[in-house]
N, C-alpha and C positions, 0 to 999 in steps of 0.2 A: 596656668600661671601660679607661681608661688607668691604668697603674701610676703611683703618685705618688712622685716623688723630690724631696727637699728637703735643703737644706744649712744647717748651723748652725756656730757656732764651737766649741760643746761640746755633746755629747749625754750626758744623764744618765738611766740606766735605774733607776728607783726613786726614791721621794721620802719615805722615812722621815727620821729626823733626819740620817743621813749624806748622803743625796741632797739633802735640803733645805738643809743647811749648804753643800754644794758649789754648789748653784744660787744661793744668796744671795751667796756670795763671788764667783762668776763674774759675776753680774749687776752687782754693785757695781764689778767691774773692767771693765765696759763690754762684756762678751761677749754674743753672741746665743746663748741657751740653749734647748735642747729638753729637756723633762722627760717621760719616758714612764712610765706606770703602768697596770697591768692593771685597777686598780680604777676604778669609775665616779666615786667621790669621791676626790680626791687625798689626803685625810687618812687613808684606810684603809691601814694598814701595821702592821708589828710594833711600831713605836714607839707607835702609838696605844693599844696594849694594855699598855704597860709601866706597872705600878702603882707599884713601890717608890720609885724616884727616881734621882738622878744624883749621882755622886761629886763632891765638891768638897773643899776643905780646911776642916775645922771649927775651932772655937776651940781654940787651943793645939795645933793639928795641925801636921805638918811633912811635906814631900814624902818624906823618907826613911822615915817611918813608913808612908806609903801604899805606897811601893816594897816594903817588907818584906812587907806583907800581900798584895800582888799576886803576888810571887814565891812566897810560901808556898802560896797557894791554887793557883798554877800548877804546883805540885809541882816547883819548881826549874828548869823549862825555859822560862821566859818570856824573851823577847828583851830584853836589857838596854837596847838603844837605844830600843825602843818604850816600855819602862817609863819611861825618863828623859823621853821626849817627853811622854807623858801626864801624868806627875806635875808636870813643869815648866810645862805650859801649861794645866792644869786650871782653876786659880783665875781666871786672866786671861780665858780664853774664856767660862767660865760667867758671870762678872760682866759682861764686855764685851758678849757677844752675847745671852745668855739674860735677864739681869737688866736691863741698861741699854737694849739695843736692842729686844728683843722684849717686855720688861716681863712676864716670867713671874711670876705671883703666888705665889712659893714660900711655904709655910706658915711662920708665925712663932711663936716662943715668947713674944715681947713685941713691941710695936709697932715697935721699932727693932732687933729681934734675930731672925735666921733660926733656924728649928728644924732641927736636924740629927738624923737618925734613925740607929739602929744596925742593921746587918745582919750575917749570918753571915760569918765570915772577917775581919771588920774589927776592929781593936784598939781603935777608938774611934768615937764618933758623928760621922759626916761625910757623911751622905746627905741632900741637899736634896730636898724632895718637895712636891707640891701635894696634900695629904692622901694619898689612894691612887689618884689619877688623874694622875700626873705626866706620863706619856708622852702621854696624850690632850691635855693642856693645851699641852705643848710643840709637838706636831704641829699643832694648830689655829693657834697663833700663828705658826709658821713658814709655813704655807700662806697665811695671811692676808698676811704680809709679802711672799711671793713674787708673789702676784697683783697687787701694786702696781707691779711692775717690767714695763714694756712690752717689754723685751727677752727675757722668758721666755715660751715657748710650751708649754702643757701638751697632751700627748697622753694623755688619760684613756681608759679602756676599750680599751687597746692592749696586746697581749701580745708581749714580745720573743721572736723566733723564733731568731735566730742573730746572732752578731757578724759584721760585714762586714769582711773582711780582704783585703789584697793581699799576695801575688799570687793567692791562692786564688780570689777572686771577680773577678779581672781577665781581660779577654778576650785580652790580649797574652801569648803563651807566653814571650816574652823576659823578661817581668817576673819569672819564677820565679828568675832569678839574683839578685834583690834581696832584702834583708832583709824578713821579714814585718812587717806593720804593721796595726793596727786602724784602720779609717776610718769607723766608724759601726755601724749594725745594720739588719737586716731586722725590721720590727715588723708584727704583724697587727692591722688594724683589726677588732676583734671584731664590730662591728655589720655592717660591709660585707662581711666575709669576704675582704678583699683585703690583700695584703702591701705595705707602704710601705718605701721605701728612704730611710733617714735618714743623711746623710753628714756627718761632722765630723772635723776633724783630731785631736780628742781625745774619747775616750769614757770615761765613768766608770760602772762597775758599782756599783750601790747597791741590789741586788735582795734583800737580806736573807738569811735562813737557810733551813734544810731540815727543820725539825721535823716537817712534815706527811708525810714519807715513813715515819713511824712511826705505829702504830695509835693511840697516846695521845700527845697533844701539847698544849702550852699555846699554840702558834702558830696563826694563822689557817689554815684548810684549804688555802689556795693557797700556803703557804710551802713550796714543793717544791724549792727550790734551783736555780732556773733559771739563775742567774748562774754557779754552779759548772759546770753542764753546758755552757753556752755557752763559757765560758773554756777548759774542757778541749778542746772540739772546735776552738777557735781556736789551741790550742797554748801557752796560758799555763801557768805552773808552779803546781801545786796541792800543798799540804802539810797534814799533821796532821788529815786527815778522820776518823781513828778517834776523835778526842776530841769526842764528842757529849755535851754536858752535859744531864742529866735533872734537871728541877726537882723537888724532893722533894714539893711539895704543890700538886696541882691538885684542884679540887673533884670528888669522886666522885659524879656524878649524871648520868644519861643526858640530861637536858635542859640541862646546863650548858655543853656544847660545849668541854670542856677548860679551863674558867675557872680562872685562876691565883689561888692564895691567896698573896699576896706574902710574901716572906721577912721583911719588916718586921713581920709579925704575930708571928713568933717573936722578932724583935728587941724587941718590946714585951711579951715575957713568956710567950707561948703555949708549951705543952708538948705533945709527941707522946705518944700513949698507944695501947695495944692496944685492941681492941674491948671487952675486959672491964675497962678503966680503969687498966691498969698503965703507968707511965712506963717507957721503955726506952732512951732515948738515952745515959744514963749508963753503960750496959754497953759502949758502942762507943767513945765519945770523952769525954775530960774536959770539953771545951767543950760537950758535950751538944747542945742544939738549935742552937747557934751554931757548930757544926763546919762545914767547907766542904761545899758542896752535894753533891759526889759521895759523901762519907762518909754524910751524912744520907740520901741516896737509897738507898744500899746497905743501910743499917740498916733503913729502912722495908721494903725488898724482902725482907730476911731475916725480919723479923717477920711479914710477910704470908705467907711460905712456912711458917714455923714454926707459925703459928696457923691456917693454911688459910683465910686471909681475903682478900677482894678489896680491902680498904682498911684504913687505920688512922685514928685520931682526932687532930685538932689542937684542943686545949682552950685557947681564949683566955679564955672566960668566967670560969674559976676563977683565972686568974693575971694578968689584964690590969693594966697599970700606967697605962693611959690610959682616957679616955672612948671606948669602942669605936665608938659611932655617929658621934662627931665625928672620930676619927682615921681610921676606915675606912668612910666612908659608902658607897662604891661596893661594897665587898665585903659590907657589911651588907645593902644593898638586893638585891644579886644572890642571896645565900644565902636571904634572906627570900622571894624570888620562887619558890624551889623548896622552901619549907617548913622552912628551918633558921634559927632565931634565934640568931645567934652570941653574943648577950649572955647567953644562958641555957643553951646546949648546945654541945657540941663539934662540929667540922666534919669530916665524912668526907673523907679525902684519899687520893690515890694519886700516885705519881711520873709525870711526863710528859716526853717529849722537849722540850727547851727552847732549847738554843743550841749552835751549832757553833763550837768553838774554833779549828778549822782553816779552810782556804779558799784563795782565790787569793793567792799569796804576793806581798806588797808591801813597799816600803821605807818610810822615814819620811815620804815625800811622797805615798804611795799609788800609786807606779808599779809596774806588774807587769813580768814578764819579756817581755811583748809590747809593742813600740813603739806609742805612741798610746793604750794601754789603761791605765786606772787602776781601782782597786777600793777602796771604803771601806765601813765598817760590817761587819756580820756576814758578808757574802760574802767579805770579805778575810781574810787572815791576816797581821797585823802582827807576830805572835809575842807580843803583849802578854799573852794569856791562858795561854800555855804549854799545859799539859795540862788546865786547869780554870779557868773564868772566875771572878774575884772578883765578888761581887754588886755590881750597879749601876755597873760600869765600862763596860758596853756602850753606853749612851747617850752617855757622855763620849767614848768612842773614836770613835763616829760623828761627833760634833761636832768633835773635834780633827782627825781625818784628812779629813773632808769639807771643812773649812775650809782645811787645809794643801794639799790636792790642788789646789783651784781657785786659791788664791793663787799656787801655783807655776805653774800653767798660764798665768795672767794675766801673770806675770813673764817668761815665755819665748814668749808667743804670737806665732805667725806666721799671718796670715790666709790665706795661700796653701794651697789644698787639696792633699793629697799625691797625689790622683788625680782625673782628670776623671770626672764622673758618666757620661758617654757611654762610658767605657772599662770600666764594670762590667757584669756580667751582670744582666739583669733576673730577677726571681723566676720560676721555672718552675712552671706549672700543668699537671698531666696532662690529657689530652683527656677521659679518662673517670675519674670520681671515684666512690669508694665512700662511700655515706652512713654516718653514724655511728649505731651502736646503743648507746644509753646503758647498757644492761645489761652489755655487754662492757667498756666503759670502767670502770664501777663495779667489776666483778669483778676487772679487772686491778689497780686501785688497792687493793682489799681484799687481794689476794695480796701485793702489794708491802709494804703496811703491816703485815700480819700476819707476814710473813716477817722483816721488819726488827725488829719488836717481840720476837718469840720467839727469833730466832737471832742477832741483832746488836744487842741492846738493852743493858740495865743490866749484866747479868753474862753474859759471853761465854765460849764454849769453842771450840777449833779445830774440833771436829766440827760444832758448830752453824753456824759461819761457813762451813765448806765446803759444808754443805747449802744455806745461803742463797745462796752464790755459784752453785752448780749450778742452783738453781731460778730465780734471777734472770736468769742468762745465757740460759736457755731462753726465758723470758718476753721478754727484750729482743729476741731474734730475731723473735718474732711481732709485737711492737709496731713495730719498725722497718719490717717489711714492710707493716703496716697504714698507717703514717705516709706511706709513699711513694704509696699509692693513695687515701687518704682525702681528703675535702673539708677545706680549711683551716679549722680550728676551734681555739679556745683549749684545749679539753679534750684534743684530740689532741696539740697542741704540748706541753702541760704533762705529759702522760703520757710523752712521749719524754724530756723533761727529767728527770722523776722516776725512771724506771727507771735512767737513767745515774747519777744521784746515789746511789741505793741501792747500786749496784755500786761506786761510788767509795768509799763508807764501808766496805763489806764487804771490798774489796781492801786498803784501808789497815789495817783491823783484823787481817786475816790476816797481813799483812806485818810486824806489830809484836807480838812475843811477850811484851813487857814490860808488866805492869800498871802504869799510872801515871795518876793523876788520873781523868779521865772515861772512860778506856779500861781496863776491868777484865776481864782474861781469866784463866781458871783451867783447870787440867788436869782 
């Protein structure tokens, strides 16, 4: 079999709202676009599972008010430039792309009036939503729009292996005197087991987050931070990886798969209670259930420890301000499927790893420190979130930076490739390969996830982090040796990504002795 090499104007790894926004803007600008996703269905992404909604500016709202809420939630270390970009462009892009172009059917309080929800950390109602299936609706509409563009090529069921950079992947040793540049990526065709070389003068990482390196997560199980690992190996600058936000409320049920109970449930009046029915958030914060996520998460964790419980209760039935079945149909149906009627009884919930506030450092246009490489969405760090993300700003950040990145690329685009395909190394396949034992893969993942949850999770200590670092470093050595000898398979590639990401988080947490936002460390 011959290795396949293809060239495009722009290569986008991932197609959640950030990658999809970038692809749409690039296609409208006349560029030939490749979109790579490891999912068989391109709709499958973190965006697809986002229930709550997307920030816009509500009635009588103002960008300054939103700025204040973002900075307060971020514990004072949000990047002012990023905050200004988001708050300045929010309303225009939401209305222009989502409402007018994609025709997202946002919920309405009246035929001619959008319904704005309230979420924790926000000073007013400003969250647009499609009942409790906002992300799913947005993602489906985006993919439908992208499929109409003939200049967009989808590579579904393909796993990104490594970023393609020069001079590292270049045959000519003289090239090492030149500045490094990203020129595409090696991607694995999961069905064929062969690696393709996709070359482009511009590459956009939109690979999402890394919640699945923890034992409990609201993310899909393949959200293992591939983009962070690839960017680090390519030499891009990574920051703030210690700030891992844990969502306070995922459904506690072994058959629920980390199903998220949206923050808007608390926004509509739900109260947190211990298993014996006592409310407790008032002990921790005056804002109670609407305190920032990190504070609610730690409060739940403390109550679980103090009461020796595996979960707490979220009571919507006793306090709901809305018609529960109408406002939260997806949550209602999912809970009912596992035997919980949320109109009559409280929901058992537990915190889960949810969002990475750090990532590949980018500027206001999504440019990384590596030429030719952009990053948008959760894999990036614009600095917007500081130490802790404000609810429902993630979809908006993906929309804003995905659009800005591609519009910038269109404005400066030069069709000439920075390197000839023939000058690049082909993918190396060892003559003898080791077959994959699923039991070993599964055990390695269990070790990674348990270590991260117990030692580098919600409440950290230096001793726990040092133990995590030692255990993970030992495991990394074994995984890398296995990777060099194993047959090319997505499971092996993702294991290599995952162990590297776990160590990135642990190293960052150890290097920062200051508790702030989503990084809580105690003596």
